[in-house]
N, C-alpha and C positions, 0 to 999 in steps of 0.2 A: 802183270799184264795191264795195260791201260787201254780202255775203250775211250777213244777221243770223240768229241762232238764238235762239229764245225759251228762257228758263230752264225746262227741263222734264226729265222722266225720260229722254226720248230723247237728250238731249245732256249730261245730268249724271248721274253714277252716285254714289250716296251709300252710306256704310256706317259702321261704328263708327270706322274708322281714317281713311282718306283721305290724300291727299298734303298736305304742309304748303304753305301759300301763301307769297307772297313775304315775309310778315312772320313766318313760322314757326308760325302758328296752324293748327288743323285745321278749315278751312272750304273751301268751293268755290273752286277756282282758275280764274280767268277767263282764257281763252286766245284769242288771235287767230292764225289761220293765214294766212300770206302766200305764195301760190304760184299761178302762172297755168296749172298743168297739172291738169285735173280728176281724172284717175285717181289722182294723187298725193294730192290733197286727200281723196279717198274713203278711201285707205289710212290717212292720218293720223287721220281721224275714227273709223274702225273700231278703230285701235290705241288711241287715247286713251280710248275707251269701256270698255276693259278695266279701267281703274283708277278707284277711287272718288274723287269730288271734283273731277274735271277737267271743266270746262265750256267748250266752244268757243262763244264769243259772236260770232264773225264770221269770214268767209273773204274775204280781199282778193286782188286779182289784180295790183295796180299799186303800184310803190314809192312814188310820191308820195302816193297815197291813204292808205297805211299811216301816214305821218307825221301826216297830218291826223286820222285816226281814233285814233291812239295818244294824241294830245293830248285828244281828246274822250272816249274810253272809259277811258283809263288802265288797260289790262289788266294782270294780274299777269305774264303771259308772252306773248311774241310768237315764234312759229316763223317764221323768215324765210329765204326763198330768196335767192340772189344775182342770178341772171339774170332780172330783172323788167323789164317795160315802164316807160317814162317815167323811172324813177330806179332805179339798181341797188341791191341790198340793202345793200351796205357803206355807201354814202352815205346811204341811208335810215336805217340804224342810227345813224349819227353825228347825224342830225337828231332821231331819236327820243330819244336821250340828253338832248337839250336840252328837249324838250317833255313828256316822260314819264320823268323820271329814275328813278322807282321801278319801272318796267316792266323785267322781265328779258328778255333776248334770247337765243334759241338759234338759231344758223344751221343750216339743214338744206339741203344743196346737193349736186348731182351732181358738183361740182368737187372733185377730190381733190388739187389742188396744195397742198403745204405753204405756199408763199408766199401763196396766196390765203387759206388758213386763218389765217395770221398777220395778214394785213390785216384779215380779219373780226374776229378776236379783239382787235385793237388798238382797235376801237371801244368796248370795254368790254363786249362780249357775253360771256355766261357759258359758251358752248360751241359746238362745231362738229361736226355729224354728217354723214358722207358718206351720201348716200341709199342707196347699195348696201349699207350696213351698218345701215340704219335698222330692219330687221325685228327685230334683236336689241338695238339700241342706243337706239332712240328713247325708250322709257320710262325706262331708267336715266339717260339724259341729262336728260330733263325733271325727274326727281327731284333729280338733282345740282344743276342750275341753280337750282331753286326753293330749295334749301338753301344757296345762296350758294357752291357749289363749281364749279370749272371741269371741263368734260367735253370731251374730244377723242376722235374715233373711233379705235378701236384701229389701223386701217390707217394712221393718221397719227401714232401715238404715238411712233414712233421718231425723229421729227423735232423739233428744237428750234424751236418755232414763234415764239418771240420773240427768236431769235438775232440778234446784231448783224450777222453776215456777210450776212444777207438784204438789208440796205440796198443794198449794191452791186448785187445781182441785180435789185432793183426799178428802180434807175436805168437799167440796161441792158435792161430788159424793158418794151416799150410797153404790154403788157397790164396789168402790175402798176402801172406808173407813171401811166397815164391812166385806169384803171378807175373812179376816184372822181370824175372831172371832171364837174361839173354841166353843162358846155358840151355834152357829148355828147348827152344826152337832149333838150335844147332844140334842138340842131342838127338832129336827124332830123325833127322837126315842120316846121321851115322847109324842109328838102329836099323833103318830100312836097308841101307847098303850092306850092312854086315850080316843081317839075318835073312836076306832074300825075301823080305816081306813086301807085299804089294801096297799095303796101307798101314797106318799106325796112328794111335791117339795117346795123348798123355792127359790124364785127369788128375786134378788136385782135390784134396778133401776139404770142403768148406765145413768146418766144424761147427760154425754158428747155426747152419741150417741142416747139418747132417746129410749132406749130399756130395757126390762127386761132380765136378764141373770140368768139361773139356777146355784146356788152355792152349793146346797145340795139337795139330793133326796134319796128316799128309794123305792126300788122295781122295778125300771125301767131299761131298757137296751137300746141297740143301736138305733133302729128306733125312739122310743119316744124321747130320749135325743137329737138326731140329729134334729128332726123336730121342737121341742120346745126349742132348745138351746137358741135362742133369740126371743123375742116377741116385735114387734114394736108398736108404738102408732097408726099406721094405721091398725093394724091387728084386725079383727072383731071377733076373737075367745073369749073364756072364759076369759083368763087373760088380753087380750087387752081391752075388754069392762070394766073389773074391774079396770084396770089401768086408763083409760080415765074418767070413771065415779066416781072414788074414792069411789066405793061402792061394796059390795059383789055381786057376781054372783053365782047362784046355777043352775046346770043342773041336773035335776032329772032322765033323761033318755037320755043317749048319742045317742042311736039308732034313736030317733025321734026328738030331740030338733032342731028347725030351726036356732038357733044361730050358729051351727057348719057347716063348709063347708064339702063337701064330703071327701076331703083329710084328714082334721083333725079328722073327725068322724072315718074314717078308721084306722088311727094311734091309736086312743084311744081304739077302739074295739079290735084291734089286741094285744094291751097291756092289755086286759081284764079289761078295765075301762068302767063301765056302768053308773056311776054318779060321779059328781065332784062339789066341791065348791071352789071358789077363793076369798080370803079375803085380801083387801089392808092393808098394814102396813103404818100407817100415824104417823109421829113424832109429838111432842107437838107444833111445829111451823107450822103444817099443810102440811109439805112436804112429798111426797111419798117416802117411804124407799124400799118397795118391795111388793110381793104378797105371801101369804101362801096358798097353795092349798092342799086339801086332796081328794083322789080318792078312789072309791069303786068298787068292782067287782060285785055289785048288784045295781039295780035301787034304787033311793031314799035313798041313804046311809047317806046323811047329814041331819039328823033329827034336829028339833029345839033344842033339848038337846045337840046334837053334836055341833051345831053352837055356842051355849053359851060357850062350852068348848074351841072352836077355838078362840073366842074373848078373853077369859081369857089368853090363851097361847100367843096370839099375843101381848097383853098388857105387859105380863111378858118379852117377848123377847125384845120388844122395850126398856124397862127399863134396861135390862141386857146389851145389846150391846151399849147403850148410856151411861151406868154407868162407 
């Protein structure tokens, strides 16, 4: 879905100077913001309004949508998150380079992993800003990228983001290795349809940091995605227990299950999740690849028949992404 903004004084600030556009001239720069978290979009809109000549022409929530709209709108600049529904930002960037080669891309993500930043920059993007640094870095990053320069957040500046030694780390890290797989986003849609789930998430295991990270999801929004963005080995929740035990965890009633903390229970219930199952994805060598979770707006949603289907889908996904 695209939220479009008319060209007006509300969304474009003009002055004698102004930012240079992608071609270096002094005219309004057309920007598309791609992020599925509304408070963040509000921050970006407020920040960009401080500078002359920056015009936000649309706000997209979905990775696949931005590829289609980039081809249609040919914006000067795309501010792109990584953890997006349907298609992750890195894969979206690769596709954008083909359909809108003149559009510059600036990644703005909460993920501060140097390996992920390297993957993002390898798409041809002009920069990578960590969201926690954006208050002071977003505008300088926009200016640098529009001038054809590379910008990387200061918190990542000490890392060699295109270093060759990172290749071995990628091969040994399921999160880095499979993050770009198109099979992942297609897979979740099929899981929801076949298991009668109301929501679903797929987390991949980031072995460098010993955490699970959401790479694809269906049905969730800001609070849930922020709270469960990363799950560590020490976390005692559903996915943490499934990760550590390498076995499925089923919560039949979120409201009463003692496995959940009060905080995580509240986040789930506010997202209308009343039961959940989390199934580990284990490769043929016995290594953890990730966790497939399906969520239900009713108690006891994961019946034995549903769990059989989940196992079937998990096996098929492992074959496909390793193929």
